[in-house]
N, C-alpha and C positions, 0 to 999 in steps of 0.2 A: 115439829121437826121436818115433816114432809114439805110443808109450805116453804120453809127456809131453804131446804135442798133444791126445790124447784126454782126459787128466786136466784139462787147462786149458780145454777146450771149455765155453763159456758162463760162465766165471768172470771176475769183475773183481777189481780189487785189494782192494775192500772185503770181498768174500767170502773171499779168501785171507787177509786180515789179521784175520778174525773169530776166528781161533784162534791163540794164541801158545804156542809150544813151551815146556814147563816141566820135562819129564823130563830129568834130568841125563845119563842115558846117551845119549839122542837128541841132546842138545846137544853132547856129546863126539863123537858120530858125525858130526854136521854140521861141526864144526871139523876133524875128520880128513879128511872128504871135500873140504872147501875147500882145505886146505893141500896135500893130495896132488894135487888137480887142478891146482894152480898149478905144482908141480914135476915132474909126470910127463909123458911124451910126449903130444903133442896128440891123437893118435888115442884115447888112453885118458881124457884129461881131459874130453872131451865126455860120456862115459858118467857120470863122477862128477858133473859139473855138472847133468846131467839128473836124476840121483838126488837131488841137493840139492832141486831143484824138486819132484820127486815126494814126497819125505819132508815137505817144507813143506806140501804140499796135504793129505797124510794125517795128519800129526802136529802141524801148526801152524808158524808162521813163527818164525825166529830171526834173529840178526844176519847169519848166513851166507846167508839166503834171497836177499838183494839180489845177492850175487855169483852165485848160481845163475841168477837171472833175467838178469843182465847177460851171462853166458856163453851162456845159451840164446838171447838176443837176437843175439849175435855169430854163432852158428851159423846162425840163420835168415837173417841178413844175407848170410853167405857163400853160402847156398843160393839167394839172390835173392828171398827173401820179405821185402822191405823194409817192407811195411805192418805185418806182425806183429812184425818185428824192432824197429821203432820203438815199437810198443805195449808190448812186454815190456821194452824199455829204460826206458820211462817207469815201468813197474811197478817195476823195480829201484830207480830213483831215489826213487819214492814210498815203497817199503818201507824203504829205507835211512833216509829222513827220519823216517818214523813210528817206526821202531825206535831212532832216535837212534844209529845205528851209525857214528859219526864215525871209529872206528878202521878201518873198512872203506872209507872214502872213496876212497883212492887205488887200492885194488884194483879196486873197482867202476868207477871212472872210467877206469882204464887199459884195461879191457876195452871199455867203451862208446865211448870216444873214439879208440881205435885201430881200431875197426871200424864199429860201427853208426852213430854220429853223423857220421862222416866221409862216409858215403853218404847220410844222410837230412837233414843240416843243412848250412848254409854253413860252409865251413872256418873262416872268420874267427870265427864264433860258438863254435868249439871251443877257441880259444886260451886265453881267460881261465879257463874251468872246469878245464882241464888244469893250468894253472899253479897255480890254487888247490888242486887235488888234490895237487899236488907239495908245496906248503907244509903242507897238512893231514897228509900222510903223514909228513913230517919231524917234525911235532909229536907224532904218534902213535907215532913210533919205527919206522915201517915204511920204513926207508931204501931197501930194494930196490925196492919198488913206487913210492916217491917218485921214485927215479931213473928208473924206467920212464916215469913221467909226464913227467919232464924231457926224456927222449928223444923222446917223442911230441910234446911242445910244440915242440921244435926242428924235427922233421920237418914238422909242420903249418905252422910259421912260414916255413920254407923254401918249401913248396909254395904258400903264400899270397902269395908274391912280395913279402914284406917286404924292406926294404933289406938287402942282403947284409951290410953292415957291422954292422947292428943284430943280425941273426941270429947273426953270428960272435961278437960281444961277449957276447950272452946265452949262447951255446953254451960259450964259454970259461969264463964264470962258473959255469955249471951243471956243467961238467966238473971244475972245481976243487972244487966242493961234493961231487961224486961221489967224488973222491979222498979228501976228508976223512972221508967215511962208508965208505970202503973198498968202493966199488961200481964199481970200474974195469971189472970184467967185464960189468956191466949197461950201463955207459956205452959199451962197445964197439959196441953197436947203433947208436950215433950216428956212428961213425967215417966212414962214407961221406959224411956231410955236411961233414966237415972237409977233404975233398980239393978 
């Protein structure tokens, strides 16, 4: 964490975006780091996400950079540094947009809207972006993270005190969709809402 903070000191998104990664080996490494960080234990995934950010600064940005910054933002949020968490969350969104990384949409949003934006924005403002990320994830074929976004949406809708009947209907529809895409195990994260 400390090394990443030092590397980012005094850098804005334009400086970071000034160099785009084009080395095929580095791009493969970035893909591997991101995929591994998603599926490994959380204590190890932090290190991998920090490494994505570090490599992006030293070798240039790639489509994986947005995920690295999103995860970095979530860690800062967890540590109580909401100001920098919000700053780097916006970096992640900006990088994703500039890199036109639509295939990473639901991965980045699932990290940002399950952690950072819930603490830095009004909950109601999180609903539409998460549902949009769910739809984009399905379009991109990332059904696992699309389902994660659906679970996040249901949790936020429940906490926003939306009508229980409406949340239940949406939840049932999203659960059926999760079954179609064989994402029952991911949907299990929403089971407490069904009780």
